[in-house]
PANULO-714935 format. One record per atom (N, C-alpha, C): residue in one letter; x, y, z. Coordinates in steps of 0.02 Angstrom, whole numbers, plus 50000, padded with zeros to 5 digits. Example, Ala and Ser with C-alpha at 12.3 -4.5 7.8 and 13.67 -1.06 7.14 Angstrom:
2
a506604971650390a506154977550390a506604983550390s506424988850354s506844994750357s506455000250394
END
This chain:
509
m491815269842915m491475265742865m491965260842833g492585263242817g493065258842786g493285253242832g493205254342898g493435249142945g492915243942959g492365243942922g491825239142934g491975232142911g492545231242878g492755224542857g492245221342812g491955215742836g491485211742796g490885215742774g490695221142812g490115225142793g490195228342725c490805230942710c490925234242646c490985229242590g491295223442603g491385218642550g490745215042532g490275214142580g489685210142568g489055213942559g489075220542552g488465224542543g488365229442598g487855233642592g487755239042639g487245237642693d486955231642693d486475229842745d485885234642748g485705237542690g485115241742688g485205248642717v485825250642729v485955257142761v486345261642714v486165268142712v486545273142673v487085275942718k487705276042693k488265278342733k488565284642702d488755289342744d489065295542721d489815294742713v490075297342658v490795297142644v491095303942661v491655303842697v491955310142720v492655311342691s492895306942648s493545308142616s493605303842553k494035306142507k494145302342446k494485295642461a494935295642510a495275289442528a494775284242552e494275286542588e493755281942613e493355279042555l493175283242506l492805280842449l493225275942408d493865277642397d494305273242359d494355266342391e494385266242457e494435259842492e493815255542482v493235258842486v492605255242476v492555252342406l492785256142357l492735253942287l493165247842272h493645246442316h494055240442306h493685234042326g493115234742360g492735228942381g492365225542324a492045220042338a491705216142286a490995218442273a490695222042320a489985223842314a489885229542263p489315229442228p489135235242186p489055241342230v489215247242204v489185253442243v488795258742204v488345262142240v487975267742212v488125273842255v488355279242224v488535285242262v488065290942243h487765294042293h487315299742284h487685306142304f487815310542254f488095317142268f487515321842280w487505325142338w486925329042357w487145335642389a486665340042403a486795346342438a486215347742485s486365350242543s485845351242594s485345356642574w485565361342531w485115366842511w484645364842454c484775359142422c484405357242361c483805352742378e483205355242364e482595351442380e482565344842341a482775345042278a482765338942237a483225333642267s483785335842295s484245331142329s483905327842388k483545331842427k483215329142486k482665324042466q482305325642413q481785321042390q482085314542366m482615315142326m482935309142299m483285305142354d483475308542408d483795304942464d483305300042496q482665301842496q482155297242523q482115290942480v482105292042414v482085286442367v482715282142375f483275285642382f483925282242389f483925277742450a483645280242505a483625276242567a483185270042558h482625270742523h482185265042510h482535259942466l482905262342416l483265257742373l483795253942411a484115257142459a484625253842500a484315248042538t483685248942559t483335243542595t483165237842548d482955239542487d482735234442440d483315230742406f483915233842407f484505230742376f485075230342427p484995226242480p485505226042533p486175223142509q486175219942451q486805217042426q487275222342398a487015228642389a487425234042362a487585239042417l488105243042406l488295248342452l488005254942427f487665258542469f487365265042452f487725270442493l488065274942458l488465280042491l488225286942472r488305291642519r488135298642506r488765302942511v488825307742465v489365312642468v489065319542463e489185323742514e488955330742510e489425334342463a489185335742402a489615337742346a490055343742362e489775348842394e490155354942405e490595354642467e490465349842510e490895348842568e491485344342553q491435340642498q491975335942478q492195337642407p492515343542396p492695345642329p493185340842294e493615337442332e494085332942301e493725327142267i493215324442300i492825318942270i492415321642211s492095327342220s491665330242168s492065331642105e492665334442114e493075335942056e493305329642021a493445324442060a493675318042031a493155315041984y492515316241999y491985313341957y491605318741917a491915324741913a491645330241871a490915331841888i490765332241953i490085333741975i489955341241967a489465343041927a489305350041914a488605351941938a488205347041958a487525348341979a487305342742026v486805344242067v486525339242112v485765339242102p485435333542116p485725327042135p486075323642076y486585319642091y486975316242041y487175309442069f487105304242028f487235297442051f487755294142007v488235290642038v488745286942001v488705279642023f488715275041975f488625267941988f489285264241974f489485260042021f490115256342015f490005248842018k490395245341979k490395238041982k491115235741972d491345231442015d492035228942013d492525234742017g492355239842056g492805245442066g492815250542010k492415249541957k492425254041900k491755257541892s491785263941872s491165267641858s490845264941795v490215262641800v489885259541742v489275263541718d489055268441758d488465272241738d488415278441781k487975283141760k487865289141799k487165291841785l486935296141828l486275299241820l486285306141851e486085311141811e486025317941837e485295319841842g485095322641899g484415325141906g483975320641948a483375323141962a482905319742006a482405315641966n482595309541949n482155305041912n482135298341947p481665297341994p481645291242034p481595284841993s481185284941940s481085278941899s481745276641868i482105281441839i482745279741806i483255277541859l483245280841917l483715278841970l483595271541990a482965269742002a482805262942021a483015257941967n482895259941905n483075255741848n483835254441846k484225259741855k484945259141851k485215255241911v484925256241970v485135252442029v485005245042018a484425243441989a484255236441977a484745233241929k484955237041879k485425234341830k486105232841862v486325237241907v486975236441938v486965231241993a486425231242032a486415227142093a485955221142090g485485221042041g484975215742042g485175209642002s484745204642003s484845198641963s484635200041892t484765195241846t484585196241776t483835197241767s483435193241801s482715193841795s482475200541821l482815202941873l482625209341902l482785215041855v483355214541822v483555219741774v483045220241718e482825214541694e482355214641638e481695217941657s481505217441720s480875220441740s480965227441767a481585229841769a481725236241802a481615242141755s481025242841729s480865248541688s480385253041728p480345259541709p479895263941746p479175261241749a478965257541698a478275255041697a478165249741750s478705246241771s478635240941821s479095242341880l479115248641900l479585250641952l479455246942017g478825245342031g478685241842094g479035235242098i479095231542041i479445225142040i480185226142050a480465231542017a481185232542020a481415235042087a481035239442119a481285242842177a480915241242242g480355237942237g479995236342298g479445241442312p478945239542351p478365243842363p478535250242400t479055250142442t479215256242479t479445261742433v479825259942381v480065264942334v479505267642291l479035263242274l478505265242228l478125271342255e477965271342319e477605276942348e478035283242346a478675282442363a479135288242363a479195291042292v479225286542243v479275288742173v478655292742154k478075290342173k477455293842155k477455300942185d477675301342248d477685307842282d478165312742247v478775310242233v479265314642201v479055316442131a478785311542094a478565312942025a478015318242025k477575317742076k477035322642081k477315329542092e477815329942138e478125336442153e478495339042092n478845334542057n479225336641998n478765339341944n478195335841933n477725338241882n477435344941901s477275345641966s477025352041990s477535357541980s478165355741995s478705360641987s478785362741915k478715357841869k478795359541797k478255364341775h477635363241799h477095367641779h477215374641807e477445374941870e477575381441900e478125385041862n478655381241844n479205384341807n478975386941739a478535382941707a478295384941640a477915391441644n477565392441701n477165398541708n477535404241741s478145402941764s478525408141799s478805413141750d479045418741776d479305423941733d480025422541715l480125418241663l480805416441642l481175422441615s480805427141585s481145433041558s481465437041614g481165436941674g481455440441731g482125437541750l482185430841750l482825427641767l483335429141713t483125428741650t483585430141595t483855437141600t483415441941616t483635448841624t484145449541680r484005446041735r484465446241792r485145443441774l485145437741738l485775434641718l486165439041670r485805442141624r486135446641576r486445452641612q486085455141662q486355460741701q486985458641739l486975452441765l487555450041802l488165449441757v488095446241699v488685445041656v488955451541628n488535456841626n488755463241600n488925468241656s488905466041718s489015470641774s489745472741781h490205468741755h490915470441755h491215468341688p491735471841665p492055469841602p492275462541603v492525460241662v492705453241671v492305450641730f491945445141719f491505442641772f491575435041777l491605432541839l491715425441852l491145422541895f490805417541868f490325413641907f490715407741936m490745407242002m491185402442033m490865399442095k491195394442123k490985391542187k491405394742241g491065398442285g491415402242337g491565409242314s492065412342344s492265419142328s493005419342309p493245424842279p493955425142263p494405424242324e494165426542382e494555425742443e494515418642470q493945415342459q493855408442484q493515404142430p493885402042378p493585397642328p493385391042359r492825388142334r492565381842363r492695375942317c493075376942263c493275371242222c493935372942187g494315367842170g494975368842141g494955372442074f494435371142034f494375374241968f494265381741975s493815383642022s493695390742034s494325394142060r494685390842104r495305393642131r495805394942076k495855390342029k496335390941975k496185397041931v495545398041914v495365403741871v495485410341908v495335410541973v495485416542012v496225418142009e496645413142017e497375414142014e497585416841946i497285414241893i497445416441825i497265423841816l496665425741838l496445432741830l496895437441869k497105435341929k497555439541968k498235440141934d498465434541905d499105434541869d499065438941806e498465439241775e498375443441715e498335450841734g498225452241798g498185459141821g497535462641804v496985458841799v496345462041783v495895462041845e495505467341851e494995467541903e494385463841877f494035460341921f493455456441899f492925456141954g492305455441931g491765454141977g491645446641982s491305444442033s491165437242041s490495436142074f490235430142064f489595428242094f489665421042120d489495420042183d489535413442214d488895409642198i488935404842151i488345401242129i488075396442183l488475395242236l488235390942290l487705394442333n487675401142326n487205405042367n486525406042333d486465404142270d485845405542234d485735400142181n485315395242197n485225389542151n484865391642087e484445396842091e484095399142031e484605401741979v485085405642003v485625408141959v486055402341936r486215397841983r486645392141967r486355388041909e485725386141913e485415382041861e485265386241798g485065392441809g484905396841753g485505398241709m486085399041740m486685400641701m486885394941654k486745388741674k486925383141631k486545383541564k485925385741567k485525386341506k485685392941470f485775398241509f485915404841480f486545404741438s487065401441465s487715401341431s487815395041389n487345390241396n487415383641363n488075380441383w488245381141447w488875378341475w488695374941541p488805368341547p488505364541602p488865364741669t489475367541671t489875367141732t490115374041754f490395374241814f490685380341841f491415378841861p491835384041858p491695391141846p491555392741774q491255398741764q491145401441697q491435408541695l491865409841646l492205416341641l491915420241582f491705426441596f491435430841544f491865437041536c491905439441474c492255445741459c491785449941417k491625455841441k491155460441407k490515456841387g490255452741432g489615449441421g489655443241379e490255441241355e490315435341313e490675429741351l490415423641346l490725418041381l491385416141348l491915415841390l492555413241366l492605405741376g492345403341433g492355396141447g492465394741520g492665388541534g492795386341603g493535386241618c493705382141668c494395382041693c494895379841639d494755374341604d495225371841554d495375376941500i494845380341476i494945385241423i495325391241450a495155393441511a495515399141541a496255397641549v496415391541571v497115389541579v497475389541511a497165386641460a497475386241394a497585393241365m497085397541371m497145404341345m497675408341382h497715407241447h498215410741488h498915408541469e499015402041461e499685399441445e499905401441375s499435402241328s499615404041260s499675411541249g499465415541300g499465422841292g498835425441261e498375420841242e497765422841208e497295426741254l497305425041318l496855428341365l497035435741370k497665437241373k497885444241376k497665447941313d497705444641255d497485447741192d496735449241193v496345444441220v495615445441224v495455451441268f495795451941326f495675457541371f495865464141336r496425464041301r496645470141267r496155472141212d495945467141172d495485468641117d494815471241142h494615469241203h493985471541231h494065477841274g494665480641276g494785486741314g494755485841389v494925479841413v494915478641485v495555481341516p495505485741566p496115488441598p496525482941630i497185483241620i497635478241648i498135481941692n498255479341752n498625482941803n499375481841804s499625477041764s500355475741766s500725481341731k501345482641753k501745488141724k501865487041650e502045480941633e502205479341563e501625480941518t501025479041541t500435480041499t500245487341496k500345491041551k500185498141550k500595501841497v501235499941492v501655502941441v501375501241371a501205494841362a500925492741297a500275496341282e499845497041333e499205500441323e499315507741304s499815511041337s499965517941322s500185518641250a500615513941229a500845514141160a500265513241112k499805508741130k499215507541087k498785513741083d498695517241141d498285523141142d498585528541097v499255529341100v499585534241057v499475532540984s499535525940969s499435523640900s498735525240876e498245523940921e497545525040901e497395532440891t497645536740937t497475543740930t497835546940872s498375543740850s498745546640794s498435544740726i497985539840726i497705537540662i497355543040623p496895547040653p496545552040614p497005557240582g497555558840615g497995564140591g498395562340530k498415556040512k498865553840458k498655556740391s498025557740379s497815560340314s497545567340318g497515570040379g497295576840387g496545577740382g496155572140380g495435572740376g495095567040411v494495568140438v494145562940476v493485561340442s493345554840436s492705552640407s492135554440454d491595557340427d491035559340468d490685553340499s490645547740464s490235542040486s490565538040542t491225537340541t491555533040590t492035536540637g492245542640619g492745545940659g493455544040638l493515539240591l494175537240565l494395542240512n495045542540501n495275546740446n495045543740380v494955547940331v494655545940267v495055540540233e495725541140236e496155536340203e496065529340233l496065528940300l495995522440332l495295519540321a494785523740326a494105521440315a494035518440245s494345521840196s494315519340127s494675512740121r495255512140155r495635505840152r495235500140182l494915501340239l494525496040272l493925494040229q493605499040197q493035497640153q493255493140096t493845494540069t494105490440015t494265483340039l494545482840099l494725476240126l494115471840137v493595474440169v493015470240185v492645468040122n492755471740066n492435469940003n492915466539955s493525464939978s494025462039934s493885454839915s493435451539952s493245444639937s492515443639959p492145439439924p491455438239946p491415435940018v491925432040040v491955429940110v492665431340135i492715435440187i493375436940215i493335436840291v493835434040322v493865433740395v494485437440419f494375442140463f494925445740496f495085441940560m495685439340564m495845434440616m496545435540644k496695431640694k497375431640721k497745425740691g498265427340651g498625422040616g498325420840547g498485415040518g498215413240453g497835406740456p497475404940404p497075398740404p497485392540419e498115392440396e498535386540409e498795386540481e498855392540511e499125392940579e498775398440618p498155397140638p497785402140679p498155403240745k498125409640768k498475411340830k498005411740890c497375410040881c496915409740939c496355404740923g496075402040976g495555396840970g494935399240934f494745405540946f494135408240914f494235408740839s494825411140818s494965411440746s494975404540715r495275399740751r495315392840726r494605390040715k494155391640762k493475389040757k493115391540694v493185398040679v492855400840620v493145397740556i493805396840555i494115393640497i493835386540487e493775382740542e493505375940538e492795375940510i492395380740532i491705381140509i491675382640434l492075387440412l492085389140340l492325383140299q492815379540325q493055373640288q492525368140287q492165367340343q491625362340344q491075364140294e490955370640287e490435372840240e490695372940168k491345371340158k491665371140092k491585377740055v491745383140092v491695389840065v492385392540049a492485395239990a493115398639973a493125405340009f493685407040041f493715413340079f494425416040079e494475422440093e495115425740104e495175427440178s495785429040200s495875430840270s496375436540276f496345440040332f496815445440346f497055444540418d497725444240426d498015443340492d498075450140527i497635451440575i497635458040607i498255458940652l498615453540667l499225454240707l499785457340666s499705457340601s500235459940557s500145467340541d499585470340562d499445477340545d499025480440600d499355483940646d498985486640703d498505492240683e498655495740629e498195500940605e497525497840585v497545492340548v496935488940530v496605485840591r497005482940635r496735479740695r496325484640737q496595490540750q496245495440791q495685498940752g495835500440689g495345504140649g494715500140634l494795493640622l494215489540604l493715488940662k493965489340723k493515489240781k493025495140778i493285500940759i492865506840753i492425506440691f492725504340637f492365503840573f491765499140579s491865493440612s491335488340616s490915488940679n491155493240726n490825493640792n490805486840825w491345483040816w491415476240845w492105475840876s492125474540941s492745475840978s493235470040981s493065464240954s493515458440961s493605454940894y494055450140894y494205446040835y494145438740852p493975434640799p493915436040728p493275439840711q493275442740650q492675445840621q492565442840552l491975440240540l491825437240475l491375441940435y491565443240373y491165447240327y490945443040268i490315443740249i490055440440189i489725445840146g489955446340084g489685451440040g489785458440067g490345459640102g490495466240129g490135468040193e489715463340220e489335464640281e489595460440338l489645463540397l489885459940456l489375454840478i489595448640486i489175443240513i489255442840589g489875443040613g490005442740684g490635438840700g490695436940763g491275433140787g491135425740790s491565422040825s491535414740824s490885411940853d490635414940907d490015412440938d489425412940890i489375418740858i488805419940812i488865415240751v489475414640725v489565410340666v489405403040683l489615400840742l489465393940763l488715392840770e488375397640800e487645396940810e487295396940742m487515401140696m487215401540630m487325395040591q487905391940601q488025385540568q487545380140594k487455380040660k487015374940690k486295375540665t486065381740657t485355382740638t485255382640563g485805382640524g485735382740452g485715389740423e485745394940466e485705401840443e486315403740402l486895400840419l487505402540382l487455400340309k487225394240298k487125391840229k486625396340193k486115398340228k485585402440197k485865409140174i486275412440216i486565418840197i487045417940139l487455412740142l487925411440088l487555410240022a486975407040025a486575405739965a486265412239940e486005416339987e485695422639968e486195427339933k486815426939955k487335431239925k487625428139861g487375422239843g487615419039782g488295415839788i488515414639850i489185411839862i489175404239857v488635401239879v488545394039871v487865392839840a487765386839815a487115385139786a486575385739839e485985387839819e485445388839867e485275382239902v485205382939968v485055377040008v484305376140013t484055370439992t483345369139996t483155367140067l482505367540082l482265365340147l482415357940158e482355354040104e482505346940109e483225345640129d483685349740100d484395349040118d484505350740192r484175356040215r484235357940285r483985352340331l483415349440313l483135344040353l483585337940353k483865336440295k484315330640290k484935331740334n485195337740334n485775339340376n485595338740451l484995341040467l484775340740537l484685333640562v484335329440524v484185322640548v484825318440553t485345320440517t485975316640519t486505320140562s486315325640596s486805329440635s487045325740697s486675320540718s486885316340774s486645309240758p487025304140777p486805297240762p486095295940787v485945298140848v485265297740874v485015304840881m484475306540845m484245313440842m483505313740858l483325318040905l482625318640927l482355325640911f481815325840874f481455332040861f480875332240910m480865337240952m480405337241009m480135344341022k479665344741068k479425351141092k479795352841156g480185358241154g480595360041211g481295357041205t481625356441262t482305353841265t482325347941313p482865343941311p482905338241359p482855340441432d483105346441448d483055348841516d482365351541533a482015353941482a481345356841494a480875354941437p480645348641435p480175346541383p479535350541388r479225352041330r478615356041330r477995351941315c478055345241314c477465341041307c477605334341340g477085330941362g477165324641397g477485319141355f477315319041290f477595313841246f478355314741237s478555321041228s479275322441223s479625320441287s479315321941344s479615320241409s479705312641416k479205308841393k479245301541398k479825298741356v479915301441296v480455299041253v481135300841284i481195306841312i481815308841346i481965304041403n481475302441443n481575297841499n481785290841475a481485288641419a481665282041392a482385281941369l482595287141332l483285287341306l483785287941363q483635292341411q484095293241467q484115287041511g483535283741518g483515277541557g483945272041529e484035272041463e484455267041430e485175269441423g485305275541447g485985278241442g486195279841371i485715281841329i485845283241258i485995290641247s486555292241217s486715299141200s486325301141137f486095307441135f485705309541078f485735317141069g485625319341008g485535326440994g484795328040992s484635334440996s483925336340995s483835343040960f483215344040937f483025350340905f482335352240929d482265358440953d481615360840979d481215363540920i480715359740898i480325361740839i479895367940853l479815369840916l479425375840932l479815382240913t480465381540901t480875387540887t480915388940812n480655384540770n480715385540698n480115382440662e479655386740643e479025384340613e479145381040545e479645383540508e479795380640442e480035373440450i480475372240499i480715365440512i480145361140538r479735363940582r479185360240612r478705357540559q478505361740513q478035359540461q478385355340407g478995357340390g479355353840337g479525346640354l479685345440418l479885338740438l479295333840435k478695336440445k478105332040440k478055329040369t478195333240319t478165330840250t478765326440235y479355328640258y479975325040245y479945317840272s479665317140332s479655310640365s479005306740352n478505310440325n477835307540318n477565305240386w477715309340436w477495307840505w477205314340533p476565314440551p476225320840564p476315323840633t476605320140680t476615322440748t477335322540776y477395325440836y478035325540873y477935322740943p478475319840970p479165319640947p479285314640890q479865315540856q480085310840804q480815309040821l480945302440823l481625300040839l481945296940777y482565298940763y482935296440705y483575292940728y483765287840690y484405284640701y484775284140634k485355287240631k485765287440570k485345289940511g484935295040524g484545298240471g483895294840454e483755289040485e483135285340471e482635286240528l482015287440511l481495288340561l481365281840599i481385282240665i481195276440707i480455276940723g480215282940741g479515283840756g479405288940810g478795288940837g478615293640890g478615290440958c478255293441004c478265291341075c478045284041084d477495282041053d477235275241063d477745269941041i478055271140983i478525266140957i479145265841003v479375271641025v479965271741070v479815267941134l479225269041163l479045265641225l478965258141215e478695256141156e478635249041141e479325245841136l479785249241104l480465246641098l480795246141166q480665251041209q480955250841276q480675245041316n480015244241314n479695238941353n479895231941330s480055231441265s480265224841239s481005223641247g481365228741273g482085228141281g482485229141217e482155231841165e482495232541100e482735239541085l482595244441129l482755251441113l483505252441104k483895250141152k484615251441148k484925247841088s484715241741074s485005238141018s484795241340951t484175243840948t483945247140887t484355253340871l484565256840924l484925263140915l485685262240918s485915256040910s486635254940911s486855250040858e486415248240812e486575243340760e487075246240710
END
């Protein structure tokens, strides 16, 4: 393909070409023609459907180069462009990436192709409503077919047993103390990121289970929503997500990963750690004997149980963490401190690294095996994941208000915080990945078609927010789109702005 000379510089002549190396792609990108790259997989039905649309677009836009990359067969290229799902499209102009599209949306694909490869007049007409003008009659039929299949698929998915998949995923993440969702297997990783995490786990000396997400697309797509983490690999410890490759590397290099495994009671096979674990076991078994009596409720000795009870009640808000607020010794502790500071809450802290008796005893006392641990009014709230989720939903403020630690948060305050939580904020039914009504779906398509980043809130998950926002905005229906805290409107207004070419400018003033 790279040896085609004038063919690469002057367009693709209506033909889709397969790329077989990163060097080949780099050479093509040096040419003058616009380039559209489709990352696909042979097992993915959506990829196959979009490939038909892609081929039609290549015919309608011969001045551009249309390339295909089999994502899992070309890991070097996929990693270079952070491809985590297929179908995925990257758009290039003058050798630079200018746009991207994830998922099977023929209308948006045609729109984006027209913007990159078409004339000015063509770009203006390249909206989903006038797709036939933008992409040609051949694409229009393909779009209708794929859209029909996609809509059918959405209905089937809505009626499918999602709880069954969730149960299966929960069973998988809890099947081993340490579990890795990866591309390939530990013996044969299929991407550099997965390989790196496998090397780290072996270096840490822990046994782990793994699942090859390339073998099961239902698990692959389901895990992204289950963990709220869009890429692979994903590393879990005792059922809790630690993160992907970058986080695993950082935790490994700082020694934090070893601490997490130790705190969760994960067996470690290295000699050095076995000695440390033995010492810890002796320390733990010796705790009850120190006072000659054992607490009936926890199994701890009475003296230690009393000390821990005093500690958790020593401040209205106290966090047991690694390090101190000025210098946290782990990312999870740092996150909780940041959240408390954002909430402007006065709090005390206890460095569990400075007192192993408290460190081991509090796990039993609280029945919570890891750190940090946040207590409010003497009651355990949880660790960093729970605290972060509670902050996002407003539950943290609510508990702090109920305990009299901060002024009571009104519904209006919660709504004000929500509508300003992202510059562009959409209140909708469902999520951007799975809209639960046609109007919400149309607004999602409009925003994504314009390449606009936005936050969202599923009003079906909170009836108080759902009803309260109608009064707050004086707008009775959903979806509702906000920009910098100001209501833009619902579906009809968003579509009018899109059709007039004013949507992007309205949301970027």
